[in-house]
C-alpha positions as CSV (number, residue, x, y, z in Angstrom):
1,X,60.3,74.0,61.2
2,X,57.7,76.4,60.4
3,X,57.8,80.5,60.8
4,X,54.9,81.3,63.2
5,X,52.3,83.4,61.8
6,X,52.6,86.2,63.5
7,X,56.5,86.7,62.9
8,X,55.5,86.5,59.3
9,X,52.3,88.8,59.6
10,X,55.1,91.2,61.3
11,X,57.4,90.5,58.5
12,X,55.1,91.6,55.6
13,X,53.5,94.6,57.5
14,X,57.0,95.9,57.5
15,X,57.7,95.2,53.8
16,X,54.8,97.0,52.6
17,X,55.2,99.8,55.1
18,X,58.9,100.2,53.9
19,X,57.4,100.7,50.4
20,X,54.6,102.9,51.2
21,X,56.8,105.5,53.4
22,X,59.6,105.3,50.8
23,X,56.9,106.1,48.2
24,X,55.4,108.9,50.1
25,X,58.8,110.4,50.8
26,X,59.9,110.6,47.3
27,X,56.3,111.5,46.5
28,X,57.1,114.6,49.0
29,X,60.5,115.4,48.0
30,X,59.4,115.6,44.3
31,X,57.2,118.2,45.3
32,X,53.4,116.5,45.3
33,X,51.2,117.5,48.1
34,X,47.8,116.1,48.5
35,X,45.2,118.5,48.2
36,X,42.1,117.9,50.9
37,X,39.4,119.9,49.5
38,X,40.3,118.5,45.3
39,X,41.3,115.4,46.8
40,X,44.0,115.0,44.3
41,X,47.7,115.2,44.0
42,X,49.4,118.5,43.1
43,X,53.0,119.2,41.7
44,X,54.2,122.0,43.8
45,X,56.5,124.9,42.9
46,X,59.2,126.7,44.5
47,X,60.8,130.0,44.6
48,X,64.0,131.5,44.6
49,X,65.3,134.8,45.8
50,X,68.2,136.6,46.1
51,X,68.4,140.2,48.0
52,X,70.1,143.0,48.8
53,X,70.3,143.2,51.7
54,X,70.7,139.5,52.8
55,X,69.5,139.6,56.0
56,X,65.6,139.8,55.5
57,X,62.1,138.3,56.4
58,X,59.8,136.8,53.8
59,X,56.6,136.9,53.7
60,X,54.1,135.1,51.1
61,X,50.4,136.3,51.3
62,X,51.2,138.5,54.6
63,X,52.4,135.2,56.2
64,X,55.9,134.0,57.1
65,X,56.6,130.4,54.4
66,X,56.5,127.0,55.9
67,X,60.1,126.1,54.6
68,X,63.2,128.7,53.8
69,X,65.9,127.1,52.8
70,X,69.4,129.0,52.7
71,X,72.0,128.5,50.0
72,X,75.4,129.6,51.5
73,X,77.2,129.3,48.4
74,X,75.4,132.3,46.5
75,X,73.4,133.6,49.5
76,X,69.9,132.7,48.1
77,X,66.8,131.6,49.9
78,X,65.0,128.8,48.5
79,X,61.4,128.4,49.2
80,X,59.6,124.6,48.5
81,X,56.6,123.3,48.4
82,X,54.6,126.1,47.2
83,X,50.9,125.0,45.6
84,X,50.5,126.6,42.0
85,X,48.9,130.0,42.3
86,X,49.4,134.2,42.3
87,X,51.1,134.9,45.9
88,X,52.0,138.5,47.4
89,X,55.8,138.4,47.9
90,X,56.9,140.9,51.0
91,X,60.6,141.5,51.6
92,X,61.7,143.4,54.9
93,X,63.9,144.4,57.2
94,X,64.9,146.8,60.0
95,X,65.5,150.5,58.5
96,X,65.0,149.4,55.3
97,X,61.8,150.2,52.9
98,X,59.4,146.8,52.7
99,X,59.8,145.6,48.9
100,X,56.9,143.5,47.2
101,X,55.0,142.5,44.4
102,X,52.8,139.9,43.1
103,X,54.4,136.6,41.4
104,X,52.9,133.5,40.2
105,X,54.3,130.2,41.3
106,X,53.9,127.4,38.6
107,X,53.3,123.2,39.1
108,X,56.9,121.8,38.8
109,X,58.8,125.3,38.2
110,X,60.8,127.2,40.4
111,X,60.1,131.0,40.4
112,X,63.3,132.9,40.5
113,X,64.2,136.3,41.3
114,X,67.8,137.1,41.3
115,X,67.8,140.8,41.8
116,X,65.9,142.0,44.9
117,X,67.1,145.5,46.1
118,X,66.0,146.9,49.2
119,X,66.1,150.7,49.7
120,X,67.0,152.4,53.2
121,X,64.2,154.7,54.7
122,X,67.2,157.3,55.1
123,X,70.6,157.4,53.6
124,X,73.4,159.0,55.7
125,X,75.1,161.6,53.1
126,X,78.7,162.2,53.2
127,X,79.5,166.1,52.9
128,X,83.0,166.7,51.1
129,X,84.9,169.9,51.2
130,X,84.0,172.0,48.0
131,X,81.3,173.9,47.7
132,X,79.6,176.4,45.1
133,X,80.1,174.1,42.4
134,X,78.0,173.7,39.1
135,X,79.1,170.9,37.7
136,X,81.1,167.3,38.5
137,X,82.7,165.2,36.0
138,X,84.3,161.9,36.9
139,X,88.2,160.7,36.2
140,X,88.7,156.7,35.3
141,X,90.2,156.7,39.0
142,X,87.3,156.0,41.3
143,X,88.0,159.0,44.1
144,X,88.8,161.6,41.4
145,X,86.3,164.3,39.9
146,X,86.5,167.3,38.0
147,X,84.1,170.4,39.0
148,X,83.3,173.5,37.7
149,X,82.1,176.7,38.8
150,X,81.6,179.9,36.6
151,X,81.8,183.3,38.0
152,X,81.1,185.8,35.5
153,X,83.4,185.3,32.7
154,X,85.9,183.3,34.5
155,X,85.4,179.6,34.7
156,X,86.9,177.9,37.5
157,X,88.2,174.1,37.4
158,X,88.9,172.2,40.5
159,X,90.4,168.7,40.5
160,X,89.3,167.2,43.7
161,X,90.5,163.9,45.3
162,X,86.9,162.1,47.4
163,X,89.3,159.7,49.5
164,X,91.5,163.0,50.7
165,X,88.7,165.2,50.7
166,X,90.7,167.8,49.1
167,X,91.4,169.6,45.9
168,X,94.6,168.7,44.4
169,X,94.9,171.2,41.2
170,X,92.6,174.2,40.6
171,X,92.8,176.4,37.7
172,X,91.6,179.4,36.5
173,X,90.5,181.1,32.9
174,X,89.6,184.5,32.3
175,X,87.2,185.3,29.8
176,X,86.5,181.9,29.3
177,X,82.9,180.0,29.7
178,X,82.2,176.4,30.0
179,X,80.7,174.8,26.8
180,X,76.7,175.1,26.2
181,X,76.7,171.9,24.4
182,X,75.0,169.8,26.9
183,X,76.2,166.6,25.1
184,X,79.9,167.6,25.6
185,X,81.7,167.2,29.0
186,X,85.3,167.6,30.7
187,X,87.0,164.1,29.2
188,X,89.9,162.9,31.4
189,X,92.9,161.1,29.9
190,X,93.3,157.3,30.6
191,X,95.9,158.1,33.4
192,X,93.3,160.3,35.6
193,X,96.2,162.9,35.0
194,X,95.3,165.2,32.4
195,X,91.7,167.0,30.9
196,X,90.2,168.4,28.0
197,X,87.8,171.0,29.0
198,X,85.2,172.6,26.4
199,X,84.7,176.2,26.7
200,X,83.8,179.3,24.7
201,X,86.3,182.0,24.7
202,X,84.2,185.2,25.3
203,X,87.2,187.4,24.3
204,X,86.7,186.6,20.9
205,X,83.4,187.0,19.7
206,X,82.6,183.8,21.5
207,X,84.4,181.1,19.3
208,X,84.2,177.6,20.7
209,X,87.6,176.1,21.9
210,X,89.5,173.2,23.9
211,X,91.5,173.4,27.1
212,X,94.3,171.0,27.2
213,X,95.2,171.1,31.1
214,X,97.9,169.0,32.9
215,X,97.2,168.2,36.7
216,X,101.1,167.5,36.9
217,X,102.7,170.8,36.1
218,X,99.2,172.7,36.5
219,X,99.8,174.1,33.0
220,X,97.3,174.5,30.5
221,X,96.8,175.9,26.4
222,X,93.9,176.5,24.1
223,X,94.2,174.0,21.5
224,X,93.3,176.5,19.0
225,X,96.7,178.9,19.7
226,X,98.4,175.8,18.3
227,X,96.7,174.6,15.1
228,X,95.2,176.2,12.0
229,X,92.3,174.2,11.7
230,X,88.9,176.4,12.8
231,X,85.4,174.7,13.9
232,X,86.9,172.2,16.0
233,X,84.6,169.6,18.0
234,X,84.7,166.5,19.6
235,X,88.1,166.4,20.9
236,X,89.1,163.2,22.7
237,X,92.6,161.7,24.1
238,X,94.1,158.8,22.1
239,X,93.3,155.8,24.5
240,X,96.4,154.6,23.6
241,X,99.2,156.9,22.7
242,X,99.5,159.3,25.9
243,X,99.3,163.0,25.4
244,X,98.2,162.9,22.1
245,X,94.3,163.7,20.9
246,X,91.8,163.0,18.1
247,X,89.7,165.8,16.9
248,X,86.9,167.1,14.1
249,X,87.4,169.8,11.8
250,X,84.8,170.2,9.6
251,X,84.3,166.5,8.1
252,X,87.9,166.0,8.4
253,X,89.2,163.4,11.6
254,X,92.6,164.5,13.0
255,X,95.2,163.2,15.1
256,X,98.0,165.2,16.6
257,X,100.6,164.2,19.4
258,X,100.9,167.5,22.1
259,X,103.9,169.2,21.9
260,X,102.9,172.7,23.2
261,X,106.8,173.4,22.9
262,X,106.2,173.8,19.2
263,X,104.8,177.4,17.9
264,X,102.2,175.2,15.7
265,X,100.9,171.6,16.1
266,X,101.1,169.7,13.1
267,X,97.8,167.4,13.2
268,X,97.6,164.1,11.1
269,X,94.6,163.6,8.4
270,X,93.1,160.3,9.9
271,X,90.1,159.8,7.7
272,X,87.7,162.5,5.8
273,X,84.0,162.8,5.5
274,X,83.1,162.1,9.1
275,X,80.4,163.0,11.0
276,X,81.1,161.6,14.4
277,X,83.4,158.8,15.8
278,X,84.1,156.7,18.7
279,X,86.5,154.2,20.4
280,X,85.7,151.1,21.8
281,X,88.2,148.7,23.0
282,X,88.3,146.6,19.9
283,X,89.2,149.7,17.7
284,X,88.2,153.2,16.5
285,X,84.6,153.8,14.8
286,X,83.9,156.5,12.2
287,X,80.0,157.6,10.9
288,X,80.7,159.6,7.4
289,X,78.8,161.3,5.1
290,X,77.4,158.8,3.8
291,X,75.8,157.2,6.9
292,X,77.9,154.6,6.9
293,X,79.6,153.0,10.2
294,X,83.0,152.0,9.5
295,X,85.5,150.7,11.8
296,X,89.4,150.4,12.0
297,X,90.9,147.3,14.8
298,X,94.4,148.7,13.9
299,X,93.6,152.4,14.8
300,X,95.6,153.7,11.8
301,X,92.8,154.9,9.6
302,X,94.3,152.7,6.6
303,X,91.8,149.6,6.6
304,X,88.3,150.8,7.6
305,X,86.0,147.9,7.4
306,X,81.9,148.8,6.7
307,X,79.7,147.5,9.5
308,X,76.4,149.0,8.3
309,X,74.8,152.4,6.7
310,X,71.9,154.1,7.7
311,X,69.8,157.1,5.6
312,X,70.5,159.8,7.2
313,X,70.3,163.7,7.0
314,X,74.2,164.4,6.1
315,X,73.4,168.2,6.1
316,X,74.3,168.9,9.4
317,X,76.9,167.0,11.7
318,X,74.7,167.1,15.1
319,X,75.4,163.1,15.5
320,X,76.5,161.1,18.0
321,X,78.3,157.6,17.6
322,X,78.3,155.0,20.4
323,X,80.4,151.8,19.6
324,X,80.5,148.8,22.3
325,X,82.2,146.6,19.6
326,X,82.2,145.4,16.1
327,X,79.2,143.6,16.8
328,X,77.0,146.7,18.4
329,X,77.1,150.3,17.8
330,X,74.0,153.1,17.8
331,X,73.9,156.4,16.5
332,X,71.8,159.4,17.7
333,X,70.7,162.7,15.3
334,X,70.5,165.6,17.8
335,X,68.3,167.0,15.5
336,X,65.1,165.4,16.3
337,X,66.4,162.4,18.1
338,X,65.9,159.6,15.9
339,X,68.2,156.3,17.3
340,X,69.6,154.1,14.7
341,X,71.1,150.4,15.9
342,X,73.4,148.0,14.6
343,X,73.2,144.8,16.3
344,X,75.0,141.7,14.9
345,X,73.3,139.3,17.4
346,X,73.4,135.4,17.9
347,X,70.3,135.0,15.8
348,X,70.3,137.8,13.4
349,X,71.8,140.8,12.3
350,X,69.8,144.3,12.8
351,X,70.3,147.4,11.1
352,X,67.1,149.8,12.1
353,X,65.9,153.0,13.8
354,X,65.1,152.2,17.3
355,X,63.3,155.4,18.9
356,X,62.7,158.9,17.7
357,X,62.8,162.0,20.5
358,X,65.5,160.1,22.2
359,X,68.0,162.2,24.1
360,X,70.5,159.7,25.7
361,X,71.8,155.7,25.2
362,X,74.4,153.5,26.3
363,X,75.1,150.1,26.6
364,X,75.4,148.0,29.6
365,X,79.0,146.7,30.5
366,X,78.3,143.0,29.0
367,X,77.0,144.4,25.8
368,X,73.6,142.8,26.3
369,X,71.9,145.7,27.2
370,X,70.9,149.2,25.6
371,X,69.3,151.8,27.9
372,X,67.8,154.7,26.2
373,X,65.5,157.5,26.8
374,X,63.4,160.2,25.8
375,X,62.6,163.1,27.7
376,X,59.6,161.7,29.3
377,X,60.1,157.7,29.1
378,X,63.1,155.2,29.7
379,X,63.2,151.8,27.4
380,X,65.5,149.1,27.0
381,X,66.8,146.8,24.7
382,X,68.2,143.5,24.7
383,X,70.9,142.7,22.0
384,X,71.5,139.2,23.2
385,X,69.1,136.3,24.4
386,X,68.7,136.6,28.3
387,X,68.2,133.0,29.5
388,X,67.6,133.8,33.5
389,X,64.7,134.6,34.8
390,X,62.5,136.7,33.1
391,X,63.8,135.1,30.2
392,X,64.1,138.1,27.4
393,X,64.7,137.6,23.7
394,X,67.4,139.2,21.3
395,X,66.0,142.3,19.4
396,X,63.2,143.0,22.5
397,X,62.6,146.0,23.1
398,X,60.4,147.5,26.4
399,X,59.2,150.6,27.9
400,X,60.3,150.5,31.3
401,X,58.6,153.7,32.7
402,X,57.2,156.9,31.4
403,X,56.6,160.0,33.3
404,X,54.5,163.7,32.7
405,X,58.0,165.1,34.4
406,X,61.1,164.7,32.4
407,X,63.6,162.5,33.7
408,X,67.4,162.9,33.6
409,X,70.2,161.1,34.9
410,X,69.1,157.9,33.7
411,X,72.0,155.0,34.3
412,X,72.2,151.6,35.1
413,X,72.5,150.5,38.6
414,X,75.1,148.2,39.8
415,X,73.7,144.7,38.9
416,X,72.2,146.2,35.6
417,X,68.9,144.8,36.5
418,X,67.9,148.4,37.7
419,X,67.5,152.0,36.5
420,X,68.6,154.7,38.5
421,X,66.7,158.3,37.2
422,X,65.7,161.5,38.4
423,X,62.6,163.2,37.7
424,X,61.5,166.4,39.8
425,X,63.0,166.5,42.9
426,X,63.9,163.0,43.6
427,X,66.4,160.1,42.4
428,X,64.5,157.1,41.5
429,X,65.2,153.6,40.8
430,X,63.0,150.7,38.9
431,X,64.1,147.4,38.1
432,X,63.7,145.6,34.8
433,X,62.1,142.4,35.9
434,X,58.3,143.0,34.3
435,X,56.6,140.1,35.9
436,X,54.0,141.0,38.1
437,X,54.1,144.8,39.3
438,X,57.5,146.5,38.1
439,X,58.8,147.8,41.3
440,X,59.9,151.1,41.3
441,X,60.6,153.5,44.4
442,X,62.4,157.0,45.7
443,X,66.0,156.8,46.8
444,X,66.2,160.0,48.3
445,X,65.2,163.7,47.4
446,X,67.6,165.8,45.6
447,X,67.4,169.4,43.7
448,X,66.2,170.2,40.3
449,X,68.5,169.4,37.7
450,X,71.5,168.0,39.7
451,X,73.9,165.7,38.3
452,X,74.2,162.3,39.4
453,X,77.0,160.1,39.1
454,X,77.0,156.2,40.3
455,X,80.4,154.9,40.9
456,X,79.6,151.4,41.1
457,X,83.1,150.2,42.1
458,X,82.6,151.8,45.2
459,X,79.0,151.3,45.7
460,X,78.6,155.1,46.1
461,X,76.2,157.4,44.1
462,X,77.6,160.9,44.0
463,X,75.5,164.5,43.2
464,X,75.3,167.9,43.8
465,X,73.1,169.3,46.8
466,X,72.9,172.0,49.1
467,X,74.5,172.3,52.1
468,X,73.1,174.1,55.3
469,X,70.6,176.0,52.7
470,X,73.5,178.0,51.5
471,X,75.9,176.3,49.2
472,X,76.1,173.7,46.7
473,X,78.5,170.9,47.4
474,X,79.4,167.6,46.5
475,X,78.0,164.7,48.6
476,X,77.7,161.1,48.0
477,X,75.5,158.1,49.5
478,X,76.4,154.6,49.7
479,X,74.3,152.7,47.2
480,X,73.5,149.8,46.8
481,X,74.5,148.0,50.2
482,X,78.2,146.3,50.1
483,X,77.8,142.5,49.3
484,X,79.9,139.7,51.2
485,X,80.2,136.1,50.4
486,X,78.8,134.7,53.5
């Protein structure tokens, strides 16, 4: 029996329709759209966003996008089906400033922005119960700080617990002033219990000295009273041996166990011809008078290996050595600000002068970036290839921002893709993402020349500001917003 013609027509209609619809769906799924004006098919792009805070509204060219998919695993947003073009991207939510920049969407490519940070309109300040302070210095413990106050020729040092909101130790040093060296700070022991305080003795012709203070016993000692070495500098705790220190005298690096029951300490000579030294997780590093950077992984001073050498002026010892590991280290000449870098990268090894008039620098936690700055400009150097968008190359350097006013308190934000700094009476933040307009904004107003400390683990920024227009006290704000998994 033959199949009726109507049934055959119906069957073939369904068959052809299936392939037509399937093809159209697949065309759509793979990002193709029909442009009615040009009468052609266009391969669209997409946009992936990750923001802090996460509950946000998104506009493209001042309109909500048609698609906005949420990735629950990493809290990102995916916007698909975008025609290749330049867009104005705006992100906003209640109580936060609007974030915006111009981005380019490319055919068949996902443009990714993983570190969008919105700032609050106003940050609530936490005031701590400690006032009349000049400076403060963080301990390894997240909630402990040492604060200083100079009262004539008497130096006051308080150890303050922000969690308890109270001073847990106080030291009074008569005939003592705090160091005038802007690169020297109070150094905490690894246990956050003991302090090395750089000072000047006003009763002995302004001789530079170091006070060793113990919070457990409230005892303190002047180092110069127990050693015969003079011209002390760069006194630091031994990162491994308890109650032991390293220090420089002339160009000798010495090490001693602290035993103040003895009349005189007997330091051991660790290395000679030393201009500067530093510690990293994998050993001790020194720069000698020949301009060589050496390291000893065993920290015994017996088996130094040469990493590199620089042509330096060894007529003075105003150098700082900052080491990340035996593949990355920098040297700053504080007589002129020359910055040198040694970087054994994945593609090549670099040993060169990186900048001049530099006043500060430090590596990111992963060692892939170096942040450094002059009085008016901030730079970033990439020690390793950075494959996440925006892609950056090993040994690449960028200028982040430049001001007519001086910048200070320059440091990485928690995500290491933003830079925080002060200029004038503002605490500001700028992103490293150079695509479109590099976004820079003000976090909060601060007094001139105040100190700012960023405690990443607790999402808090600490600073000194005037309380009730009378006293200078320690304060903090929560920054950035705390993130949750969902």
